[in-house]
MIDOSE-1310 file (N, C-alpha, C; in nm, 2 decimals, decimal comma, always signed):
residues 202
meik	+0,09/-0,13/-0,01/-0,02/+0,01/+0,01/+0,08/+0,15/+0,04; +0,08/+0,24/-0,11/+0,15/+0,31/-0,11/+0,11/+0,47/+0,01; +0,19/+0,51/+0,04/+0,18/+0,63/+0,18/+0,06/+0,72/+0,11; +0,06/+0,76/-0,04/-0,02/+0,86/-0,09/-0,18/+0,81/-0,06
ylfa	-0,19/+0,70/-0,11/-0,32/+0,57/-0,11/-0,32/+0,58/+0,10; -0,24/+0,55/+0,14/-0,27/+0,52/+0,30/-0,35/+0,65/+0,37; -0,29/+0,74/+0,35/-0,34/+0,89/+0,37/-0,44/+0,97/+0,32; -0,48/+0,91/+0,19/-0,64/+0,90/+0,16/-0,73/+0,88/+0,20
tlkk	-0,70/+0,71/+0,22/-0,78/+0,62/+0,28/-0,79/+0,68/+0,44; -0,69/+0,67/+0,49/-0,75/+0,77/+0,67/-0,81/+0,91/+0,66; -0,77/+1,01/+0,53/-0,83/+1,12/+0,54/-1,00/+1,07/+0,52; -1,04/+0,99/+0,43/-1,15/+0,96/+0,44/-1,25/+0,90/+0,55
kwki	-1,20/+0,81/+0,63/-1,19/+0,73/+0,75/-1,21/+0,84/+0,91; -1,19/+0,99/+0,88/-1,15/+1,04/+0,99/-1,27/+1,03/+1,09; -1,41/+0,99/+1,05/-1,48/+0,99/+1,15/-1,44/+0,85/+1,25; -1,42/+0,79/+1,23/-1,40/+0,65/+1,28/-1,26/+0,70/+1,36
igyf	-1,17/+0,76/+1,29/-1,08/+0,82/+1,39/-1,08/+0,88/+1,48; -1,15/+0,98/+1,49/-1,22/+1,03/+1,57/-1,31/+1,01/+1,67; -1,38/+0,87/+1,66/-1,49/+0,83/+1,72/-1,38/+0,73/+1,84; -1,24/+0,71/+1,79/-1,18/+0,61/+1,87/-1,10/+0,69/+1,96
ivta	-1,08/+0,83/+1,92/-1,00/+0,91/+2,02/-1,08/+0,95/+2,15; -1,24/+1,01/+2,08/-1,29/+1,05/+2,22/-1,35/+0,97/+2,34; -1,37/+0,83/+2,24/-1,38/+0,73/+2,33/-1,25/+0,72/+2,43; -1,14/+0,72/+2,38/-1,00/+0,70/+2,46/-1,08/+0,81/+2,59
fvls	-1,04/+0,92/+2,51/-1,01/+1,02/+2,65/-1,14/+1,06/+2,69; -1,26/+1,00/+2,66/-1,37/+1,04/+2,79/-1,34/+0,90/+2,86; -1,28/+0,73/+2,81/-1,24/+0,64/+2,93/-1,12/+0,70/+3,00; -1,04/+0,75/+2,97/-0,92/+0,77/+3,08/-0,97/+0,94/+3,14
cfiv	-1,02/+1,02/+3,12/-1,09/+1,10/+3,22/-1,20/+1,01/+3,32; -1,26/+0,92/+3,29/-1,36/+0,88/+3,39/-1,23/+0,80/+3,51; -1,14/+0,72/+3,45/-1,10/+0,63/+3,48/-0,98/+0,75/+3,60; -0,92/+0,85/+3,55/-0,88/+0,95/+3,64/-0,99/+0,99/+3,78
lsqp	-1,10/+1,03/+3,72/-1,18/+1,10/+3,82/-1,22/+1,02/+3,89; -1,24/+0,85/+3,87/-1,30/+0,79/+3,95/-1,19/+0,71/+4,07; -1,08/+0,76/+4,07/-0,98/+0,68/+4,11/-1,01/+0,77/+4,28; -0,98/+0,72/+4,36/-0,97/+0,79/+4,53/-0,83/+0,85/+4,54
kkye	-0,84/+1,01/+4,63/-0,75/+1,02/+4,66/-0,61/+0,97/+4,75; -0,51/+0,98/+4,64/-0,39/+0,95/+4,73/-0,30/+1,00/+4,81; -0,24/+1,00/+4,93/-0,19/+1,11/+5,00/-0,06/+1,06/+5,02; +0,03/+1,16/+4,99/+0,21/+1,13/+5,04/+0,25/+1,15/+5,13
vnfs	+0,29/+1,12/+5,22/+0,32/+1,14/+5,39/+0,52/+1,13/+5,39; +0,56/+1,25/+5,42/+0,64/+1,24/+5,45/+0,71/+1,27/+5,58; +0,80/+1,22/+5,66/+0,88/+1,26/+5,77/+1,00/+1,16/+5,79; +1,09/+1,22/+5,89/+1,19/+1,19/+5,95/+1,22/+1,15/+6,08
llis	+1,34/+1,03/+6,05/+1,36/+0,97/+6,19/+1,49/+1,03/+6,21; +1,53/+1,14/+6,33/+1,64/+1,18/+6,37/+1,70/+1,04/+6,46; +1,87/+1,04/+6,45/+1,95/+0,99/+6,56/+1,98/+1,04/+6,65; +1,92/+1,08/+6,77/+2,00/+1,15/+6,85/+2,07/+1,10/+6,98
qtet	+2,15/+1,17/+7,02/+2,26/+1,15/+7,10/+2,19/+1,20/+7,28; +2,19/+1,06/+7,35/+2,09/+1,09/+7,48/+2,24/+1,10/+7,58; +2,32/+1,02/+7,55/+2,43/+1,03/+7,66/+2,57/+1,03/+7,60; +2,68/+1,14/+7,69/+2,79/+1,12/+7,58/+2,88/+1,04/+7,65
qete	+2,95/+1,00/+7,61/+3,09/+0,91/+7,63/+3,14/+0,95/+7,77; +3,18/+0,89/+7,85/+3,30/+0,94/+7,96/+3,44/+0,92/+7,89; +3,48/+1,01/+7,85/+3,64/+1,07/+7,81/+3,66/+1,21/+7,76; +3,78/+1,23/+7,84/+3,87/+1,36/+7,84/+3,83/+1,41/+7,71
efky	+3,86/+1,29/+7,59/+3,88/+1,33/+7,43/+3,77/+1,38/+7,40; +3,74/+1,51/+7,38/+3,58/+1,53/+7,34/+3,57/+1,51/+7,19; +3,70/+1,54/+7,11/+3,70/+1,52/+6,98/+3,68/+1,39/+6,93; +3,75/+1,23/+7,02/+3,72/+1,12/+7,02/+3,58/+1,08/+7,01
dtyy	+3,53/+1,15/+7,14/+3,38/+1,13/+7,10/+3,29/+1,18/+7,04; +3,31/+1,27/+6,98/+3,24/+1,34/+6,86/+3,21/+1,22/+6,70; +3,38/+1,18/+6,71/+3,40/+1,13/+6,60/+3,32/+1,00/+6,61; +3,31/+0,89/+6,71/+3,27/+0,77/+6,76/+3,09/+0,76/+6,75
alea	+3,04/+0,91/+6,80/+2,90/+0,95/+6,81/+2,89/+0,92/+6,69; +2,93/+1,02/+6,57/+2,91/+1,03/+6,46/+2,91/+0,92/+6,34; +3,02/+0,83/+6,36/+3,02/+0,68/+6,28/+2,88/+0,60/+6,35; +2,86/+0,59/+6,46/+2,78/+0,52/+6,52/+2,63/+0,58/+6,45
kdki	+2,63/+0,68/+6,44/+2,49/+0,71/+6,40/+2,44/+0,70/+6,25; +2,60/+0,69/+6,17/+2,58/+0,65/+6,04/+2,56/+0,51/+6,00; +2,63/+0,43/+6,12/+2,57/+0,30/+6,09/+2,42/+0,25/+6,11; +2,41/+0,32/+6,26/+2,27/+0,29/+6,28/+2,17/+0,35/+6,18
gdwl	+2,20/+0,44/+6,08/+2,12/+0,48/+5,99/+2,10/+0,38/+5,86; +2,22/+0,34/+5,86/+2,22/+0,25/+5,72/+2,13/+0,13/+5,78; +2,13/+0,07/+5,96/+2,08/-0,05/+5,98/+1,89/+0,02/+5,97; +1,86/+0,12/+6,02/+1,71/+0,17/+6,01/+1,65/+0,17/+5,86
vafl	+1,77/+0,21/+5,78/+1,69/+0,17/+5,64/+1,66/+0,04/+5,58; +1,73/-0,08/+5,61/+1,68/-0,21/+5,60/+1,59/-0,25/+5,68; +1,59/-0,18/+5,84/+1,46/-0,23/+5,88/+1,36/-0,20/+5,84; +1,33/-0,08/+5,79/+1,20/-0,01/+5,75/+1,21/-0,11/+5,58
kspe	+1,26/-0,17/+5,56/+1,24/-0,24/+5,39/+1,23/-0,37/+5,43; +1,24/-0,42/+5,58/+1,16/-0,56/+5,59/+1,03/-0,61/+5,60; +1,02/-0,68/+5,51/+0,85/-0,67/+5,49/+0,79/-0,73/+5,64; +0,91/-0,82/+5,73/+0,85/-0,85/+5,84/+0,79/-0,78/+5,97
nvst	+0,92/-0,66/+5,93/+0,88/-0,55/+6,05/+0,81/-0,45/+6,01; +0,76/-0,42/+5,85/+0,66/-0,36/+5,80/+0,56/-0,40/+5,85; +0,52/-0,56/+5,86/+0,38/-0,58/+5,86/+0,37/-0,58/+6,01; +0,45/-0,61/+6,08/+0,43/-0,52/+6,24/+0,42/-0,44/+6,25
ilnd	+0,43/-0,33/+6,20/+0,42/-0,20/+6,25/+0,29/-0,17/+6,17; +0,26/-0,22/+6,08/+0,12/-0,20/+6,01/+0,02/-0,25/+6,11; +0,06/-0,38/+6,14/-0,06/-0,43/+6,22/-0,09/-0,36/+6,35; +0,02/-0,33/+6,44/+0,02/-0,25/+6,54/-0,07/-0,10/+6,58
agfd	-0,04/-0,07/+6,39/-0,12/+0,04/+6,34/-0,27/+0,01/+6,35; -0,32/-0,11/+6,31/-0,48/-0,11/+6,28/-0,45/-0,14/+6,13; -0,41/-0,10/+6,03/-0,36/-0,08/+5,91/-0,43/-0,21/+5,84; -0,53/-0,21/+5,73/-0,55/-0,35/+5,70/-0,48/-0,42/+5,59
nsnf	-0,39/-0,51/+5,59/-0,28/-0,57/+5,52/-0,28/-0,65/+5,49; -0,44/-0,71/+5,48/-0,44/-0,86/+5,42/-0,46/-0,89/+5,30; -0,49/-0,76/+5,23/-0,38/-0,84/+5,07/-0,29/-0,79/+4,99; -0,21/-0,73/+5,11/-0,07/-0,71/+5,07/+0,01/-0,86/+5,01
rvyd	+0,11/-0,81/+4,91/+0,20/-0,91/+4,92/+0,34/-0,92/+5,01; +0,44/-0,98/+4,98/+0,57/-0,96/+5,02/+0,61/-0,81/+4,93; +0,61/-0,81/+4,84/+0,64/-0,70/+4,77/+0,55/-0,60/+4,80; +0,45/-0,57/+4,82/+0,40/-0,47/+4,88/+0,45/-0,38/+5,01
frnf	+0,48/-0,55/+5,12/+0,56/-0,46/+5,26/+0,68/-0,42/+5,24; +0,78/-0,45/+5,14/+0,86/-0,47/+5,12/+0,90/-0,30/+5,07; +0,81/-0,25/+5,00/+0,79/-0,10/+4,93/+0,71/-0,01/+4,97; +0,62/-0,04/+5,10/+0,58/+0,02/+5,19/+0,60/+0,17/+5,21
frpy	+0,74/+0,16/+5,27/+0,83/+0,22/+5,32/+0,92/+0,28/+5,20; +0,95/+0,43/+5,19/+1,07/+0,47/+5,10/+1,17/+0,55/+5,19; +1,21/+0,44/+5,28/+1,38/+0,51/+5,35/+1,47/+0,57/+5,31; +1,53/+0,68/+5,29/+1,64/+0,76/+5,24/+1,70/+0,77/+5,32
ktsa	+1,86/+0,76/+5,32/+1,97/+0,86/+5,43/+1,97/+0,98/+5,35; +1,93/+1,09/+5,44/+1,93/+1,21/+5,42/+2,07/+1,30/+5,45; +2,10/+1,26/+5,60/+2,25/+1,25/+5,63/+2,31/+1,12/+5,73; +2,41/+1,15/+5,80/+2,43/+1,05/+5,86/+2,36/+1,01/+6,00
qsig	+2,26/+1,11/+6,01/+2,19/+1,12/+6,15/+2,03/+1,13/+6,13; +1,99/+1,15/+5,97/+1,86/+1,14/+5,96/+1,79/+1,06/+5,86; +1,71/+1,01/+5,84/+1,64/+0,88/+5,79/+1,51/+0,96/+5,74; +1,51/+1,01/+5,61/+1,39/+1,03/+5,54/+1,30/+0,92/+5,49
ivfy	+1,15/+0,93/+5,55/+1,05/+0,84/+5,50/+0,93/+0,86/+5,45; +0,89/+0,79/+5,33/+0,79/+0,85/+5,25/+0,69/+0,74/+5,21; +0,60/+0,75/+5,22/+0,48/+0,60/+5,22/+0,33/+0,67/+5,18; +0,24/+0,60/+5,13/+0,14/+0,68/+5,05/-0,01/+0,57/+5,12
lkdl	-0,06/+0,66/+5,13/-0,21/+0,65/+5,19/-0,35/+0,69/+5,15; -0,46/+0,63/+5,18/-0,57/+0,65/+5,08/-0,63/+0,66/+5,20; -0,60/+0,66/+5,35/-0,72/+0,70/+5,43/-0,61/+0,76/+5,54; -0,64/+0,91/+5,57/-0,53/+0,98/+5,65/-0,52/+0,94/+5,80
sftk	-0,65/+0,87/+5,83/-0,68/+0,80/+6,00/-0,56/+0,75/+6,02; -0,52/+0,69/+5,95/-0,38/+0,57/+5,95/-0,26/+0,66/+6,01; -0,24/+0,76/+5,95/-0,15/+0,86/+5,98/-0,03/+0,81/+6,05; -0,07/+0,90/+6,19/-0,02/+0,92/+6,28/+0,02/+0,79/+6,35
sivn	-0,09/+0,69/+6,36/-0,10/+0,54/+6,43/+0,04/+0,46/+6,34; +0,02/+0,50/+6,21/+0,18/+0,41/+6,13/+0,32/+0,49/+6,21; +0,31/+0,64/+6,22/+0,43/+0,68/+6,23/+0,46/+0,67/+6,34; +0,40/+0,68/+6,43/+0,44/+0,67/+6,59/+0,43/+0,48/+6,62
ntll	+0,38/+0,41/+6,56/+0,45/+0,31/+6,57/+0,58/+0,24/+6,50; +0,59/+0,33/+6,41/+0,75/+0,29/+6,31/+0,84/+0,35/+6,47; +0,79/+0,45/+6,49/+0,89/+0,53/+6,53/+0,92/+0,43/+6,71; +0,81/+0,37/+6,79/+0,84/+0,29/+6,87/+0,93/+0,17/+6,81
aanq	+0,84/+0,09/+6,71/+0,93/-0,01/+6,66/+1,06/-0,04/+6,66; +1,12/+0,10/+6,60/+1,27/+0,13/+6,58/+1,34/+0,13/+6,69; +1,29/+0,20/+6,79/+1,36/+0,24/+6,94/+1,35/+0,12/+6,99; +1,26/+0,04/+7,01/+1,22/-0,08/+7,05/+1,36/-0,23/+6,95
eldk	+1,36/-0,22/+6,87/+1,46/-0,30/+6,82/+1,62/-0,20/+6,82; +1,61/-0,13/+6,83/+1,75/-0,03/+6,85/+1,83/-0,07/+6,94; +1,71/-0,05/+7,07/+1,77/-0,12/+7,20/+1,79/-0,22/+7,20; +1,75/-0,34/+7,13/+1,79/-0,48/+7,13/+1,90/-0,50/+7,06
tyvp	+1,92/-0,44/+6,94/+2,04/-0,43/+6,87/+2,20/-0,35/+6,91; +2,19/-0,25/+6,96/+2,27/-0,15/+7,04/+2,26/-0,15/+7,18; +2,34/-0,24/+7,24/+2,31/-0,21/+7,40/+2,49/-0,17/+7,46; +2,47/-0,01/+7,47/+2,58/+0,05/+7,54/+2,63/+0,01/+7,63
snrd	+2,76/+0,03/+7,69/+2,79/-0,01/+7,84/+2,76/+0,07/+7,93; +2,80/+0,14/+8,03/+2,71/+0,22/+8,09/+2,85/+0,38/+8,12; +2,92/+0,35/+8,01/+3,04/+0,47/+8,00/+3,01/+0,49/+7,81; +2,93/+0,42/+7,76/+2,89/+0,48/+7,60/+2,84/+0,54/+7,57
vqfe	+2,83/+0,63/+7,43/+2,74/+0,70/+7,43/+2,60/+0,61/+7,38; +2,45/+0,71/+7,41/+2,38/+0,62/+7,40/+2,29/+0,70/+7,35; +2,20/+0,63/+7,23/+2,16/+0,69/+7,14/+1,99/+0,66/+7,12; +1,87/+0,76/+7,05/+1,76/+0,75/+7,08/+1,72/+0,80/+6,92
ikat	+1,60/+0,72/+6,88/+1,54/+0,77/+6,79/+1,42/+0,85/+6,77; +1,42/+0,97/+6,69/+1,30/+1,07/+6,70/+1,25/+1,09/+6,59; +1,08/+1,11/+6,59/+1,03/+1,14/+6,47/+1,02/+1,32/+6,44; +1,04/+1,37/+6,31/+1,03/+1,50/+6,29/+0,88/+1,49/+6,27
nlll	+0,80/+1,62/+6,26/+0,66/+1,65/+6,22/+0,63/+1,64/+6,03; +0,52/+1,57/+6,03/+0,45/+1,52/+5,95/+0,40/+1,62/+5,81; +0,47/+1,58/+5,72/+0,43/+1,67/+5,56/+0,32/+1,59/+5,54; +0,20/+1,66/+5,47/+0,12/+1,55/+5,38/+0,09/+1,61/+5,25
stkd	+0,05/+1,59/+5,16/+0,07/+1,62/+5,02/-0,01/+1,51/+4,94; -0,13/+1,62/+4,85/-0,16/+1,51/+4,76/-0,12/+1,42/+4,67; -0,08/+1,27/+4,62/-0,02/+1,24/+4,55/-0,08/+1,23/+4,38; +0,01/+1,33/+4,29/-0,03/+1,35/+4,15/-0,07/+1,21/+4,06
nnaf	-0,16/+1,19/+4,04/-0,23/+1,10/+3,91/-0,16/+1,10/+3,82; -0,10/+1,19/+3,76/-0,01/+1,19/+3,64/-0,15/+1,19/+3,57; -0,23/+1,24/+3,56/-0,42/+1,26/+3,46/-0,35/+1,27/+3,33; -0,25/+1,38/+3,30/-0,22/+1,43/+3,15/-0,16/+1,32/+3,11
llif	-0,05/+1,25/+3,18/+0,03/+1,11/+3,12/-0,05/+1,03/+3,09; -0,16/+0,99/+3,12/-0,21/+0,90/+3,10/-0,33/+0,92/+3,00; -0,39/+1,02/+3,01/-0,48/+1,07/+2,91/-0,40/+1,11/+2,79; -0,28/+1,15/+2,78/-0,18/+1,14/+2,65/-0,16/+1,01/+2,58
istl	-0,12/+0,95/+2,67/-0,07/+0,79/+2,65/-0,21/+0,69/+2,54; -0,31/+0,70/+2,61/-0,45/+0,65/+2,62/-0,46/+0,73/+2,44; -0,47/+0,85/+2,40/-0,50/+0,92/+2,29/-0,45/+0,89/+2,17; -0,30/+0,86/+2,19/-0,15/+0,81/+2,10/-0,23/+0,65/+2,07
fslg	-0,23/+0,55/+2,19/-0,28/+0,40/+2,14/-0,41/+0,43/+2,06; -0,54/+0,52/+2,13/-0,65/+0,50/+2,04/-0,64/+0,55/+1,87; -0,54/+0,64/+1,86/-0,50/+0,70/+1,73/-0,42/+0,58/+1,69; -0,34/+0,48/+1,72/-0,26/+0,38/+1,66/-0,36/+0,28/+1,63
lsvi	-0,47/+0,25/+1,73/-0,53/+0,11/+1,70/-0,65/+0,14/+1,60; -0,72/+0,30/+1,61/-0,81/+0,32/+1,50/-0,74/+0,30/+1,35; -0,64/+0,35/+1,32/-0,51/+0,30/+1,20/-0,54/+0,17/+1,19; -0,49/+0,09/+1,31/-0,49/-0,04/+1,25/-0,59/-0,12/+1,21
filf	-0,76/-0,08/+1,29/-0,85/-0,09/+1,24/-0,92/-0,07/+1,03; -0,84/+0,01/+1,05/-0,93/+0,11/+0,92/-0,83/-0,01/+0,80; -0,70/-0,02/+0,83/-0,63/-0,05/+0,71/-0,66/-0,22/+0,73; -0,70/-0,30/+0,84/-0,74/-0,41/+0,86/-0,88/-0,43/+0,76
keyl	-0,99/-0,33/+0,82/-1,10/-0,27/+0,71/-1,07/-0,28/+0,55; -1,01/-0,25/+0,54/-0,97/-0,20/+0,42/-0,89/-0,33/+0,35; -0,84/-0,40/+0,39/-0,77/-0,52/+0,33/-0,89/-0,65/+0,32; -0,96/-0,61/+0,39/-1,09/-0,71/+0,44/-1,19/-0,70/+0,27
te	-1,17/-0,59/+0,27/-1,27/-0,54/+0,14/-1,22/-0,56/+0,01; -1,04/-0,56/+0,01/-1,01/-0,57/-0,13/-1,02/-0,71/-0,19
């Protein structure tokens, strides 16, 4: 089929192409509008020093504490990616995770290190009523596990994990991207439909 003939055929069948595009546009708009709002929750866990090591060398004490905070930060990121730990946190918060797979638990929290002593955490919710409960239980579980993992002697530096204030925002559903992709898909589908129909009539 020549390109000139192809364009002529598509020009004659512009109503079919328009029908496909309009249908896809309406359906994509319906999908976007019918989706419930999803909220992004941001907060940080700060590793604070509660007790100072008994030493006359202040510089050594500062260096040791910073190194320890960095290691605790690495441990904390791994802790929040563990499906078992996340499951416990969500269960204690009263959050329904009965439909969760292992993948969902592993990716519920998005922890990342912002510094040697600060861990940023992002997660998404459709129901904001669970927000504070999840954050509080995350903090509680982290401190309880830290007490088991890091057992300082009486003269060692002691640490505690604290949480910062919450930052809430509505998650963007990428409506424009969805509509754009569906429009392109419908355009391609309409062209294939027209050419296939022309092929059958020949």
